[in-house]
ZAMARMI-898650 format. One record per residue (C-alpha): chain; y, z, x; residue number from 0. Coordinates in steps of 0.5 Angstrom, whole numbers. Each point is the difference from the previous one (the first is absolute). Layout:
# residues N
<node cadena="A" v="Y" w="Z" u="X" num="NUM"/>
...
This chain:
# residues 363
<node cadena="A" v="-343" w="-127" u="-15" num="0"/>
<node cadena="A" v="2" w="7" u="-2" num="1"/>
<node cadena="A" v="-2" w="3" u="6" num="2"/>
<node cadena="A" v="3" w="-5" u="4" num="3"/>
<node cadena="A" v="7" w="1" u="-3" num="4"/>
<node cadena="A" v="-1" w="8" u="1" num="5"/>
<node cadena="A" v="-1" w="-1" u="7" num="6"/>
<node cadena="A" v="6" w="-5" u="1" num="7"/>
<node cadena="A" v="5" w="4" u="-3" num="8"/>
<node cadena="A" v="-3" w="7" u="3" num="9"/>
<node cadena="A" v="6" w="5" u="-1" num="10"/>
<node cadena="A" v="-1" w="3" u="7" num="11"/>
<node cadena="A" v="1" w="-7" u="3" num="12"/>
<node cadena="A" v="6" w="-2" u="-4" num="13"/>
<node cadena="A" v="4" w="6" u="-1" num="14"/>
<node cadena="A" v="2" w="6" u="4" num="15"/>
<node cadena="A" v="-4" w="7" u="-1" num="16"/>
<node cadena="A" v="0" w="3" u="-7" num="17"/>
<node cadena="A" v="2" w="-6" u="-3" num="18"/>
<node cadena="A" v="-4" w="-3" u="-5" num="19"/>
<node cadena="A" v="1" w="-7" u="-4" num="20"/>
<node cadena="A" v="0" w="5" u="-7" num="21"/>
<node cadena="A" v="6" w="3" u="3" num="22"/>
<node cadena="A" v="3" w="-7" u="0" num="23"/>
<node cadena="A" v="-3" w="-2" u="-7" num="24"/>
<node cadena="A" v="4" w="4" u="-5" num="25"/>
<node cadena="A" v="7" w="0" u="3" num="26"/>
<node cadena="A" v="6" w="3" u="-5" num="27"/>
<node cadena="A" v="3" w="-3" u="-5" num="28"/>
<node cadena="A" v="4" w="-6" u="2" num="29"/>
<node cadena="A" v="-2" w="0" u="7" num="30"/>
<node cadena="A" v="-5" w="-5" u="3" num="31"/>
<node cadena="A" v="-4" w="0" u="7" num="32"/>
<node cadena="A" v="-3" w="-7" u="3" num="33"/>
<node cadena="A" v="-6" w="-2" u="-2" num="34"/>
<node cadena="A" v="-5" w="-5" u="4" num="35"/>
<node cadena="A" v="0" w="-4" u="-7" num="36"/>
<node cadena="A" v="7" w="-2" u="1" num="37"/>
<node cadena="A" v="-2" w="-4" u="6" num="38"/>
<node cadena="A" v="-3" w="-5" u="-5" num="39"/>
<node cadena="A" v="6" w="-2" u="-3" num="40"/>
<node cadena="A" v="2" w="-3" u="7" num="41"/>
<node cadena="A" v="-6" w="-6" u="0" num="42"/>
<node cadena="A" v="4" w="-3" u="-7" num="43"/>
<node cadena="A" v="6" w="1" u="4" num="44"/>
<node cadena="A" v="-2" w="-4" u="6" num="45"/>
<node cadena="A" v="-2" w="-6" u="-4" num="46"/>
<node cadena="A" v="7" w="1" u="-4" num="47"/>
<node cadena="A" v="4" w="0" u="7" num="48"/>
<node cadena="A" v="-5" w="-6" u="3" num="49"/>
<node cadena="A" v="3" w="-4" u="-7" num="50"/>
<node cadena="A" v="7" w="2" u="1" num="51"/>
<node cadena="A" v="-1" w="-2" u="8" num="52"/>
<node cadena="A" v="-2" w="-7" u="-3" num="53"/>
<node cadena="A" v="6" w="-1" u="-4" num="54"/>
<node cadena="A" v="5" w="3" u="4" num="55"/>
<node cadena="A" v="-3" w="-5" u="6" num="56"/>
<node cadena="A" v="1" w="-6" u="-5" num="57"/>
<node cadena="A" v="6" w="1" u="-4" num="58"/>
<node cadena="A" v="4" w="4" u="5" num="59"/>
<node cadena="A" v="-2" w="0" u="8" num="60"/>
<node cadena="A" v="-1" w="-8" u="-1" num="61"/>
<node cadena="A" v="7" w="-1" u="-2" num="62"/>
<node cadena="A" v="3" w="4" u="4" num="63"/>
<node cadena="A" v="-4" w="-4" u="6" num="64"/>
<node cadena="A" v="2" w="-6" u="-3" num="65"/>
<node cadena="A" v="7" w="2" u="0" num="66"/>
<node cadena="A" v="-1" w="2" u="8" num="67"/>
<node cadena="A" v="-3" w="-7" u="1" num="68"/>
<node cadena="A" v="-7" w="2" u="1" num="69"/>
<node cadena="A" v="-5" w="-5" u="-3" num="70"/>
<node cadena="A" v="-7" w="0" u="0" num="71"/>
<node cadena="A" v="-2" w="-5" u="6" num="72"/>
<node cadena="A" v="-6" w="-5" u="0" num="73"/>
<node cadena="A" v="-5" w="0" u="6" num="74"/>
<node cadena="A" v="2" w="-6" u="4" num="75"/>
<node cadena="A" v="-7" w="-1" u="3" num="76"/>
<node cadena="A" v="-6" w="2" u="-4" num="77"/>
<node cadena="A" v="-7" w="0" u="3" num="78"/>
<node cadena="A" v="-5" w="-6" u="-2" num="79"/>
<node cadena="A" v="-5" w="2" u="-5" num="80"/>
<node cadena="A" v="-6" w="2" u="5" num="81"/>
<node cadena="A" v="-6" w="4" u="-3" num="82"/>
<node cadena="A" v="-3" w="2" u="7" num="83"/>
<node cadena="A" v="7" w="3" u="2" num="84"/>
<node cadena="A" v="2" w="3" u="-6" num="85"/>
<node cadena="A" v="-7" w="4" u="0" num="86"/>
<node cadena="A" v="2" w="2" u="7" num="87"/>
<node cadena="A" v="7" w="2" u="-2" num="88"/>
<node cadena="A" v="-2" w="4" u="-6" num="89"/>
<node cadena="A" v="-6" w="4" u="2" num="90"/>
<node cadena="A" v="0" w="0" u="7" num="91"/>
<node cadena="A" v="7" w="0" u="4" num="92"/>
<node cadena="A" v="7" w="-3" u="-2" num="93"/>
<node cadena="A" v="1" w="0" u="8" num="94"/>
<node cadena="A" v="-6" w="-3" u="4" num="95"/>
<node cadena="A" v="-1" w="1" u="7" num="96"/>
<node cadena="A" v="-1" w="-5" u="5" num="97"/>
<node cadena="A" v="-8" w="1" u="-1" num="98"/>
<node cadena="A" v="1" w="-2" u="-8" num="99"/>
<node cadena="A" v="5" w="-5" u="2" num="100"/>
<node cadena="A" v="-5" w="-4" u="4" num="101"/>
<node cadena="A" v="-6" w="1" u="-4" num="102"/>
<node cadena="A" v="4" w="-3" u="-6" num="103"/>
<node cadena="A" v="3" w="-5" u="4" num="104"/>
<node cadena="A" v="-7" w="-3" u="2" num="105"/>
<node cadena="A" v="-3" w="1" u="-7" num="106"/>
<node cadena="A" v="6" w="-4" u="-4" num="107"/>
<node cadena="A" v="1" w="-5" u="6" num="108"/>
<node cadena="A" v="7" w="3" u="1" num="109"/>
<node cadena="A" v="4" w="1" u="6" num="110"/>
<node cadena="A" v="1" w="7" u="1" num="111"/>
<node cadena="A" v="8" w="-1" u="-1" num="112"/>
<node cadena="A" v="-1" w="-3" u="-7" num="113"/>
<node cadena="A" v="-4" w="6" u="-2" num="114"/>
<node cadena="A" v="5" w="5" u="2" num="115"/>
<node cadena="A" v="5" w="-4" u="-4" num="116"/>
<node cadena="A" v="-4" w="0" u="-6" num="117"/>
<node cadena="A" v="0" w="8" u="1" num="118"/>
<node cadena="A" v="7" w="1" u="1" num="119"/>
<node cadena="A" v="2" w="-4" u="-6" num="120"/>
<node cadena="A" v="-6" w="3" u="-5" num="121"/>
<node cadena="A" v="4" w="7" u="2" num="122"/>
<node cadena="A" v="7" w="-3" u="-1" num="123"/>
<node cadena="A" v="-3" w="-1" u="-7" num="124"/>
<node cadena="A" v="-1" w="7" u="-2" num="125"/>
<node cadena="A" v="6" w="2" u="3" num="126"/>
<node cadena="A" v="5" w="3" u="-6" num="127"/>
<node cadena="A" v="7" w="-3" u="-1" num="128"/>
<node cadena="A" v="6" w="3" u="2" num="129"/>
<node cadena="A" v="1" w="0" u="-8" num="130"/>
<node cadena="A" v="-6" w="4" u="-1" num="131"/>
<node cadena="A" v="2" w="5" u="5" num="132"/>
<node cadena="A" v="7" w="1" u="-2" num="133"/>
<node cadena="A" v="-2" w="1" u="-8" num="134"/>
<node cadena="A" v="-5" w="6" u="3" num="135"/>
<node cadena="A" v="5" w="3" u="4" num="136"/>
<node cadena="A" v="5" w="0" u="-5" num="137"/>
<node cadena="A" v="-5" w="3" u="-5" num="138"/>
<node cadena="A" v="-2" w="6" u="5" num="139"/>
<node cadena="A" v="7" w="1" u="2" num="140"/>
<node cadena="A" v="3" w="0" u="-8" num="141"/>
<node cadena="A" v="-6" w="5" u="-1" num="142"/>
<node cadena="A" v="1" w="5" u="6" num="143"/>
<node cadena="A" v="8" w="0" u="-1" num="144"/>
<node cadena="A" v="-1" w="2" u="-8" num="145"/>
<node cadena="A" v="-6" w="5" u="2" num="146"/>
<node cadena="A" v="4" w="3" u="6" num="147"/>
<node cadena="A" v="7" w="1" u="-4" num="148"/>
<node cadena="A" v="-4" w="3" u="-6" num="149"/>
<node cadena="A" v="-4" w="5" u="5" num="150"/>
<node cadena="A" v="7" w="2" u="3" num="151"/>
<node cadena="A" v="3" w="1" u="-6" num="152"/>
<node cadena="A" v="-6" w="4" u="-3" num="153"/>
<node cadena="A" v="-1" w="4" u="6" num="154"/>
<node cadena="A" v="8" w="2" u="1" num="155"/>
<node cadena="A" v="-1" w="4" u="-6" num="156"/>
<node cadena="A" v="-6" w="4" u="3" num="157"/>
<node cadena="A" v="0" w="6" u="4" num="158"/>
<node cadena="A" v="-6" w="-2" u="4" num="159"/>
<node cadena="A" v="4" w="-6" u="3" num="160"/>
<node cadena="A" v="5" w="5" u="3" num="161"/>
<node cadena="A" v="-5" w="6" u="2" num="162"/>
<node cadena="A" v="-7" w="-2" u="0" num="163"/>
<node cadena="A" v="-2" w="7" u="-1" num="164"/>
<node cadena="A" v="0" w="-2" u="-7" num="165"/>
<node cadena="A" v="-5" w="-5" u="1" num="166"/>
<node cadena="A" v="-5" w="6" u="0" num="167"/>
<node cadena="A" v="3" w="6" u="-4" num="168"/>
<node cadena="A" v="-4" w="2" u="-6" num="169"/>
<node cadena="A" v="-5" w="-6" u="2" num="170"/>
<node cadena="A" v="-5" w="-2" u="-4" num="171"/>
<node cadena="A" v="4" w="2" u="-6" num="172"/>
<node cadena="A" v="6" w="-5" u="1" num="173"/>
<node cadena="A" v="2" w="-4" u="-7" num="174"/>
<node cadena="A" v="-1" w="-7" u="0" num="175"/>
<node cadena="A" v="7" w="-4" u="-2" num="176"/>
<node cadena="A" v="1" w="-6" u="-3" num="177"/>
<node cadena="A" v="4" w="-3" u="6" num="178"/>
<node cadena="A" v="-5" w="2" u="5" num="179"/>
<node cadena="A" v="-6" w="-2" u="-4" num="180"/>
<node cadena="A" v="4" w="-7" u="-1" num="181"/>
<node cadena="A" v="1" w="0" u="7" num="182"/>
<node cadena="A" v="-7" w="1" u="2" num="183"/>
<node cadena="A" v="-4" w="-5" u="-5" num="184"/>
<node cadena="A" v="5" w="-5" u="2" num="185"/>
<node cadena="A" v="-1" w="0" u="8" num="186"/>
<node cadena="A" v="-7" w="1" u="-2" num="187"/>
<node cadena="A" v="0" w="-7" u="-4" num="188"/>
<node cadena="A" v="3" w="-3" u="5" num="189"/>
<node cadena="A" v="-4" w="1" u="6" num="190"/>
<node cadena="A" v="-6" w="-1" u="-5" num="191"/>
<node cadena="A" v="3" w="-7" u="-1" num="192"/>
<node cadena="A" v="1" w="-1" u="7" num="193"/>
<node cadena="A" v="-8" w="2" u="2" num="194"/>
<node cadena="A" v="-2" w="-6" u="-5" num="195"/>
<node cadena="A" v="5" w="-5" u="2" num="196"/>
<node cadena="A" v="0" w="1" u="7" num="197"/>
<node cadena="A" v="-7" w="-5" u="0" num="198"/>
<node cadena="A" v="5" w="-5" u="-4" num="199"/>
<node cadena="A" v="7" w="1" u="4" num="200"/>
<node cadena="A" v="1" w="-3" u="7" num="201"/>
<node cadena="A" v="-5" w="2" u="5" num="202"/>
<node cadena="A" v="3" w="3" u="6" num="203"/>
<node cadena="A" v="-3" w="3" u="7" num="204"/>
<node cadena="A" v="1" w="7" u="-2" num="205"/>
<node cadena="A" v="-4" w="-1" u="-7" num="206"/>
<node cadena="A" v="-5" w="5" u="2" num="207"/>
<node cadena="A" v="5" w="6" u="2" num="208"/>
<node cadena="A" v="4" w="-2" u="-7" num="209"/>
<node cadena="A" v="-7" w="1" u="-3" num="210"/>
<node cadena="A" v="-1" w="7" u="3" num="211"/>
<node cadena="A" v="7" w="1" u="-2" num="212"/>
<node cadena="A" v="0" w="-2" u="-7" num="213"/>
<node cadena="A" v="-7" w="4" u="-1" num="214"/>
<node cadena="A" v="3" w="6" u="4" num="215"/>
<node cadena="A" v="6" w="0" u="-5" num="216"/>
<node cadena="A" v="-4" w="-1" u="-6" num="217"/>
<node cadena="A" v="-5" w="6" u="2" num="218"/>
<node cadena="A" v="6" w="5" u="2" num="219"/>
<node cadena="A" v="4" w="-2" u="-7" num="220"/>
<node cadena="A" v="-6" w="2" u="-4" num="221"/>
<node cadena="A" v="-3" w="5" u="4" num="222"/>
<node cadena="A" v="7" w="4" u="0" num="223"/>
<node cadena="A" v="1" w="-1" u="-7" num="224"/>
<node cadena="A" v="-7" w="3" u="-2" num="225"/>
<node cadena="A" v="2" w="6" u="3" num="226"/>
<node cadena="A" v="7" w="0" u="-1" num="227"/>
<node cadena="A" v="3" w="-1" u="6" num="228"/>
<node cadena="A" v="5" w="-4" u="-3" num="229"/>
<node cadena="A" v="6" w="3" u="3" num="230"/>
<node cadena="A" v="-1" w="-2" u="7" num="231"/>
<node cadena="A" v="-3" w="-6" u="-2" num="232"/>
<node cadena="A" v="6" w="-2" u="-3" num="233"/>
<node cadena="A" v="4" w="1" u="7" num="234"/>
<node cadena="A" v="-5" w="-4" u="3" num="235"/>
<node cadena="A" v="0" w="-6" u="-4" num="236"/>
<node cadena="A" v="8" w="0" u="0" num="237"/>
<node cadena="A" v="0" w="1" u="8" num="238"/>
<node cadena="A" v="-5" w="-6" u="0" num="239"/>
<node cadena="A" v="4" w="-4" u="-5" num="240"/>
<node cadena="A" v="7" w="1" u="4" num="241"/>
<node cadena="A" v="-2" w="-6" u="5" num="242"/>
<node cadena="A" v="-4" w="-5" u="-4" num="243"/>
<node cadena="A" v="6" w="-4" u="-3" num="244"/>
<node cadena="A" v="4" w="-1" u="6" num="245"/>
<node cadena="A" v="-6" w="-3" u="3" num="246"/>
<node cadena="A" v="-1" w="-5" u="-5" num="247"/>
<node cadena="A" v="7" w="-1" u="-1" num="248"/>
<node cadena="A" v="0" w="-2" u="8" num="249"/>
<node cadena="A" v="-6" w="-5" u="-2" num="250"/>
<node cadena="A" v="4" w="-3" u="-6" num="251"/>
<node cadena="A" v="6" w="-1" u="6" num="252"/>
<node cadena="A" v="-5" w="-3" u="4" num="253"/>
<node cadena="A" v="-3" w="-5" u="-4" num="254"/>
<node cadena="A" v="7" w="-2" u="-3" num="255"/>
<node cadena="A" v="2" w="-1" u="8" num="256"/>
<node cadena="A" v="5" w="5" u="0" num="257"/>
<node cadena="A" v="-2" w="2" u="7" num="258"/>
<node cadena="A" v="6" w="5" u="1" num="259"/>
<node cadena="A" v="-1" w="4" u="-6" num="260"/>
<node cadena="A" v="-8" w="-1" u="1" num="261"/>
<node cadena="A" v="1" w="4" u="7" num="262"/>
<node cadena="A" v="5" w="5" u="-3" num="263"/>
<node cadena="A" v="-5" w="2" u="-6" num="264"/>
<node cadena="A" v="-6" w="0" u="5" num="265"/>
<node cadena="A" v="4" w="5" u="5" num="266"/>
<node cadena="A" v="2" w="4" u="-6" num="267"/>
<node cadena="A" v="-7" w="0" u="-3" num="268"/>
<node cadena="A" v="-2" w="2" u="7" num="269"/>
<node cadena="A" v="5" w="6" u="0" num="270"/>
<node cadena="A" v="-2" w="3" u="-7" num="271"/>
<node cadena="A" v="-7" w="-1" u="2" num="272"/>
<node cadena="A" v="0" w="4" u="6" num="273"/>
<node cadena="A" v="4" w="6" u="-3" num="274"/>
<node cadena="A" v="-4" w="0" u="-7" num="275"/>
<node cadena="A" v="-7" w="-1" u="3" num="276"/>
<node cadena="A" v="1" w="3" u="7" num="277"/>
<node cadena="A" v="5" w="6" u="-1" num="278"/>
<node cadena="A" v="0" w="1" u="-8" num="279"/>
<node cadena="A" v="-7" w="0" u="-1" num="280"/>
<node cadena="A" v="-3" w="4" u="5" num="281"/>
<node cadena="A" v="6" w="5" u="0" num="282"/>
<node cadena="A" v="0" w="1" u="-7" num="283"/>
<node cadena="A" v="-6" w="-3" u="-4" num="284"/>
<node cadena="A" v="-5" w="2" u="5" num="285"/>
<node cadena="A" v="3" w="7" u="2" num="286"/>
<node cadena="A" v="0" w="2" u="-7" num="287"/>
<node cadena="A" v="-7" w="-2" u="-2" num="288"/>
<node cadena="A" v="-3" w="3" u="7" num="289"/>
<node cadena="A" v="4" w="6" u="1" num="290"/>
<node cadena="A" v="4" w="2" u="-6" num="291"/>
<node cadena="A" v="-5" w="-1" u="-5" num="292"/>
<node cadena="A" v="-5" w="4" u="4" num="293"/>
<node cadena="A" v="5" w="6" u="0" num="294"/>
<node cadena="A" v="1" w="-1" u="-8" num="295"/>
<node cadena="A" v="-7" w="-2" u="-3" num="296"/>
<node cadena="A" v="-4" w="0" u="6" num="297"/>
<node cadena="A" v="-5" w="-5" u="2" num="298"/>
<node cadena="A" v="-7" w="-2" u="-4" num="299"/>
<node cadena="A" v="-4" w="-6" u="0" num="300"/>
<node cadena="A" v="4" w="-6" u="-3" num="301"/>
<node cadena="A" v="6" w="3" u="4" num="302"/>
<node cadena="A" v="-4" w="-2" u="6" num="303"/>
<node cadena="A" v="-1" w="-7" u="-3" num="304"/>
<node cadena="A" v="7" w="-1" u="-2" num="305"/>
<node cadena="A" v="3" w="1" u="6" num="306"/>
<node cadena="A" v="-5" w="-4" u="4" num="307"/>
<node cadena="A" v="2" w="-6" u="-4" num="308"/>
<node cadena="A" v="7" w="2" u="1" num="309"/>
<node cadena="A" v="-1" w="-1" u="8" num="310"/>
<node cadena="A" v="-4" w="-6" u="-1" num="311"/>
<node cadena="A" v="7" w="-3" u="-2" num="312"/>
<node cadena="A" v="3" w="3" u="5" num="313"/>
<node cadena="A" v="-5" w="-4" u="5" num="314"/>
<node cadena="A" v="2" w="-6" u="-3" num="315"/>
<node cadena="A" v="7" w="1" u="0" num="316"/>
<node cadena="A" v="0" w="1" u="7" num="317"/>
<node cadena="A" v="-4" w="-7" u="1" num="318"/>
<node cadena="A" v="5" w="-4" u="-4" num="319"/>
<node cadena="A" v="6" w="4" u="4" num="320"/>
<node cadena="A" v="-3" w="-3" u="6" num="321"/>
<node cadena="A" v="0" w="-7" u="-3" num="322"/>
<node cadena="A" v="7" w="0" u="-3" num="323"/>
<node cadena="A" v="3" w="3" u="6" num="324"/>
<node cadena="A" v="-3" w="-6" u="4" num="325"/>
<node cadena="A" v="3" w="-5" u="-5" num="326"/>
<node cadena="A" v="7" w="4" u="-1" num="327"/>
<node cadena="A" v="0" w="0" u="8" num="328"/>
<node cadena="A" v="0" w="-8" u="0" num="329"/>
<node cadena="A" v="5" w="0" u="-6" num="330"/>
<node cadena="A" v="5" w="4" u="5" num="331"/>
<node cadena="A" v="-2" w="-3" u="7" num="332"/>
<node cadena="A" v="-1" w="-8" u="-3" num="333"/>
<node cadena="A" v="5" w="1" u="-6" num="334"/>
<node cadena="A" v="-5" w="-2" u="-5" num="335"/>
<node cadena="A" v="-6" w="3" u="-4" num="336"/>
<node cadena="A" v="-4" w="-6" u="2" num="337"/>
<node cadena="A" v="-7" w="4" u="-1" num="338"/>
<node cadena="A" v="1" w="4" u="-7" num="339"/>
<node cadena="A" v="-1" w="-6" u="-5" num="340"/>
<node cadena="A" v="-1" w="-6" u="4" num="341"/>
<node cadena="A" v="-7" w="3" u="3" num="342"/>
<node cadena="A" v="-1" w="4" u="-7" num="343"/>
<node cadena="A" v="-1" w="7" u="3" num="344"/>
<node cadena="A" v="-2" w="2" u="-7" num="345"/>
<node cadena="A" v="5" w="6" u="0" num="346"/>
<node cadena="A" v="0" w="1" u="-8" num="347"/>
<node cadena="A" v="2" w="6" u="1" num="348"/>
<node cadena="A" v="-3" w="2" u="0" num="349"/>
<node cadena="A" v="0" w="-1" u="0" num="350"/>
<node cadena="A" v="-3" w="-2" u="3" num="351"/>
<node cadena="A" v="3" w="-1" u="-6" num="352"/>
<node cadena="A" v="3" w="2" u="7" num="353"/>
<node cadena="A" v="-3" w="1" u="-7" num="354"/>
<node cadena="A" v="-3" w="3" u="3" num="355"/>
<node cadena="A" v="1" w="-4" u="-5" num="356"/>
<node cadena="A" v="3" w="2" u="-2" num="357"/>
<node cadena="A" v="-1" w="7" u="0" num="358"/>
<node cadena="A" v="-7" w="0" u="0" num="359"/>
<node cadena="A" v="7" w="2" u="-1" num="360"/>
<node cadena="A" v="-4" w="5" u="0" num="361"/>
<node cadena="A" v="4" w="-4" u="5" num="362"/>
């Protein structure tokens, strides 16, 4: 076990040349550097965030939904209990093709149209109600707004907000402040909670992309904390949080049937998303991690991995931007964001989550 730990925490991978873990283990009195063990506090925090979410959705989001006349709608047509069809639905396919339909029709001595109708009713039973969607979006919108506000207020006082060269001056001997620690651990705890709850939340079409996004987000936050890249990491988190709460607010307007407000918020989200993800992120974040850091501290193995992960996020940004542009085009041409939540494109973000969900968020 000791050999495995020594291999994983190899100094030549994690730290710049001529720096060792021993150099960071004994800072001056009153000075603290990030330690990988600090990340463990994010796991109980994730459970706490999940508990707060349950209470928030029940005692705050649901009453707000009722005030907007959003209620849990019951399914008008339920599928008749049928063990054969239920087995096909749960273990094979929810949308059978004509070959399956024809075979089931002969097996049950049903008309093909009746089999189709059964699957349609069964799918409708699993669809979440508008009330459920509203509560989930209200929770995410509230969290993203709070964490973005905190991030902006904290970074406004930091020199690396205005001059990204400060992300690398005196690296890795950069002091961990309470504000930076709380910002990081809260973001990490939230994305851990998303990783866990994604399997119980509303299932969306971009589930695989969002899962990769959350996994990349957790990896980036943990990785940057372990080797004290918190300054540039805080910038990445803030950039990703900037548009997420606007998207969730647009969803809330859509669920409440305020279509004009929904259209406005979605176009605003698209503008902020494009500016932060396709302009600020590559020109400020990637520029400092790829070029400014190269000039000040030089490359080393974990530097290459860190930038590779950031480039993966940029690829996701481009994919999401393409899809968002298509929806925004419909909003401008047709006068309605018909595809945003009606088809549940799944932006969280992610934010995904875009969340990329949030974040990841980072997205």
